[in-house]
N, C-alpha and C positions, 0 to 999 in steps of 0.2 A: 207737604204744604201744597194745597190747592189753589189755583188761581180763580177758583168759581165760588160763587157765594150764593145760595137759595133763598129766596124770600117770598113770602105770603102778603098779598094785599087783602086785607079785610074788606074793604069797600067794594072791590069788584070780584074778589074770590079767585083772582089771577095768582098764578106761582111764575115768578120770573128768575131768571138766572143772571148774576151779574159777574163779568169777567175782566180782570185786570192783569196785565203784563207789564212789567218795568225793565226796560233794556238801557244798557249804559253803553254810550258812545265814546271813543276815545279818540283823541287827536296826537299825533307826533308832537312831544314837547309841551303837551297842555295836560290838564287833568281832565277826567272823564266828565259827561254830562249826562244826568239821567233823563229818561222821557218814559212817561207812562202812557199807555193805551188802554181804553176801556171800552167794552161792548155789553149789550144787555139784549136777552132774548124771552119772550114769554113761552110757557110750556103749555098753555091753554088759553081759552078765551078769545076775545076778539083782537088782541094786541099783537098780531103778527107773529103767531105761533110759528117756532122753527127758524125763523130768519133773525139773524144777529144785525143789530143796529149799532153803528159806532156812535159814542157819545162822547162829549168834550171831556178832557182830562180834568181830574179833581184840581181844586184850589192849591192844593200842595201834595207831594207825594204821598200816598197812602201806604201802610204797611201790607205786605202780602202774608205774612203770617196769619193763619187761621185763627190763632188766639186772640189776634189784636182787631177783630171786626165781629159785628153781630147784626142782625136783623130783628126789628122790633115793630110789630104793627105797621108793616110795609116799608119801614124807613131803615136804611142800612147807616151804621156808625162805623168810623174807620180810626182807629188810633194812626195819628200821622209817623212816617217815616223819618225820625228826626236825623239819622245818619245821612240822608240825602238832602233834606231841606235844611238851607243855610240861612233861611230867612230870620233876620234879627227880632222880627216881631212875632214869632211863633213861640208859644208856650211848650214845655216838655210834654204836657197832658193834653195837647190840643187835639180835637176830634173832628173830622170831615163829615158831613151828613149829605147821604145821597137819597131822595126820594123815588122808589120804585115805580109808584104810580105815574108820577110826571116825568121820570127820566131826567131829573136835573139834580145839579149840584145845589145846596144851599150856599148862598154867597158869603155867609159868615160861618166861622168854625165855633164849636163849642170849647 
């Protein structure tokens, strides 16, 4: 499994790489807590090619499995990682959406 996801933005012809990493912190006598760090970089164009930019964490923890994410027309879709998301309002098939052009998460999930 790769923590990287390559996407193409048709409107700007840029290619960007999205990176996410989940780490679990453990506390003595308590359960673990998952934290997800995300970054993005442009491979070409005027989008700061070669420099990684930290972006906000997704609205919920996304799956790191490459089978559970895809980029279509410059928008990345991630199946949520329900093992680490204990939100009562999340559905088992919820999808987080990230715009590669804007480098922002959509506030609502599919």
